[in-house]
C-alpha positions, 0 to 999 in steps of 0.5 A: 643884429646891428647895434641899433637893432640890438638897442631896440631889442634891449629896450623892448625886452626891458619894457616887457620885464617891467610891464609884465612884473608890475601888471602881471603881479596885480593880475595874479592877486585878482586871480587869487581873489577869485579863489576866496570870493570877490568883494567890493573892498578887494576890487577897490584895493586891486584897482588901486594897485593896478593904477599904481603899477601903471603910473610907475611905468609912464609912457604908452601903457598909461595912455592905453589904460586911460582909453580903456577907462573911458570906454564904458564897461571895458573894465569894471567900474572900480577899475575905471574909476581908478584908471581915470586918475592916471595922468598921461604925462611922462617926464620931459626929455632934457635938452641933450636928448632933444638935440639928439632927437632933432638931429636924427629927424632934421640933420645936424644943422637943424637949429639953423632951420629955425629962427628960435626953438625953446629949450623947455617943452610947452607940454609933455605927454605920453608919447612925445613933447611939444616945443615952441619955435619960430620959422625963419620968416617969423611964423610961430610953431608947435613942434611935437617931438616923439620920445626915443624908443616909443615903438619898442615901448608901445609894442611891449605895452600892447603885448601886455594889453591882454593882461588888462582885458584878462582882468575883465574876463575873469570878472565877467564874460558878458561883453567880449572885449577882443574887438576893443583890444584890436581897435585900441592897438590899431589907434595907438600904433597910428599915433606913433606915425606923425606923417599920418597925423599931419595928413589928419591935420590937413584933412581937418583943415580942408573941412574947416578952412575958414570956420567961425567956430573951429580953427585947425593949425596948418602943417609945416611940411618942411619941418615935419617927419615921421617922428616930428610934427610941426604945426602952426601955433594957435593962441588959446586958453584952457577950456576949463578957464571959461566955466565961470563965464556967462551962459552965452559964452559957455553955450557958444563954446559947446556949440563949437565942440558939437560942430567940431565933432559932428560936422566931420562925421556927418559930412566925411565920416571921420571923428576926433576919437579923443575929445578930452579938454587938453586937446582944445583951447579957446580963441578970442575974437578981435574984441577979446571975446571968447569966440571958438575952439582950436583943435590941437591934436590929430593922433587919434582920428577914426575914419569910418566906412560911409555905411557906418555913418548911415547906420548912426543916422538910421538908428537916430531916425529909428529911435525917433520914430520907434521903428524897431526894424530900422533900429535892428538894421542900424545895429547890423550895419554897425557890425553887431552879429546874431543879436537876439530880441532881448539883446537888441532891447538891452543895446537900445537902453544904451542907444537911447541914453547916447541919442537922448539929447539929440532926440529931445527937441528943447533947450537942455543940458546933456544930462541933469545932475551928473558929474563929467566923470560919471557921465554914462557910468550908471547907464553902462552898469545897467546895460552890463547887468542886463547883459548878464542874463542876455549876453554875451555880446561882441562889440564891433571895432568901429563902435568902440571909438564912436561910443568912447568919443560920444561919452568924452564929448558929453563930459565936455558939455557937462564941464561947460554946463551948456544948455543947447537944443542938441536936437536942432544942432544935430539935424542941421548937420544931417540935413539932406544926408545921402550916403553916396555923397558922404562916400564921394566927399570922403574919397576925394578928401582922403585922396587930397591929403594922401590917406586914400 
């Protein structure tokens, strides 16, 4: 075994030990609780202990935990509430580490390839950190540099992901979480590959080349590698800074969010699977007025088979016309298998919640009287309770991030307190939909950016 391989093995072994001890200890406490009977107070204490264990580890497992918390019913409500408190920020690398990492990616003369490169990171997250930089010809960049040993950390954490889902299985078996686990693992591994993320960014740039509402940064290929991604710096302000703006401004930003999410899905069969507020900023027009949104992160992109897109639109039409046969066909297209009639009824409770604003031809909020963090939780609980009698149900992989992203998007609309006719916005996106055309567009664009 080479020194590099030995170092990576040691890093992974150390990570296994720490993750296993921290998370495994909480899992053991929960298992012990079952011997004497569960209680709400006990669940909350164990949930808080799990959150503390994960928070102490930093890194990828925190990102995994946050993903789980935003997938309705992936874990019980008490656990989701605590896991949502986690912040996916790790301590930033110091300048000595940054210089070593940049040398590894671009060579010993890396600094001479920039006019400037700021020592302090502009942002630090679970897998890497972003530095402001300037090209030799004066263009501003956001350079995302991955932390060292992230592959080892991710693999160690994913090996322990079963522990988190075993907590759910001990409490309830009404939703089979195996597909959820596989989908999360696939997306997290993809996020380590910045070459793939660069392709995702180019894909979105081809969808929104000169859009009034949505801006996508260009990729600086000569300064990007598998562990370093250099993108055009887009000036913008945090979305939450506009909560107190006029309704017209808030509605315009919400319309931009709707377009950024639904247009790529309806036209090309892709979604931005992580629609939280940190992945967007607001840009202003030449008069200084808030005008639209910048899309900043392309690590968590889901590409769907065109038939899945067709299933989403079929379900919409089935719910709109109360056509049960069309509803059932849509579920089957999505990958739900061997559904009984009463299970179909339960799933339709959830579907009518998710599609509700799209079915309602009027100006409205996404949900009245609901806080952003609670969006979907009550409905998910009702579905869970009903499935206790009718389940179990296996959630198809493709459904996981579609569902999660819809909930995240709804939370953004609630933050903005937007009032829109979501029905008409949606119908504008799916007008003249033909699955063959989506398949052709998707194939052409994926080939264009090297994702075919």
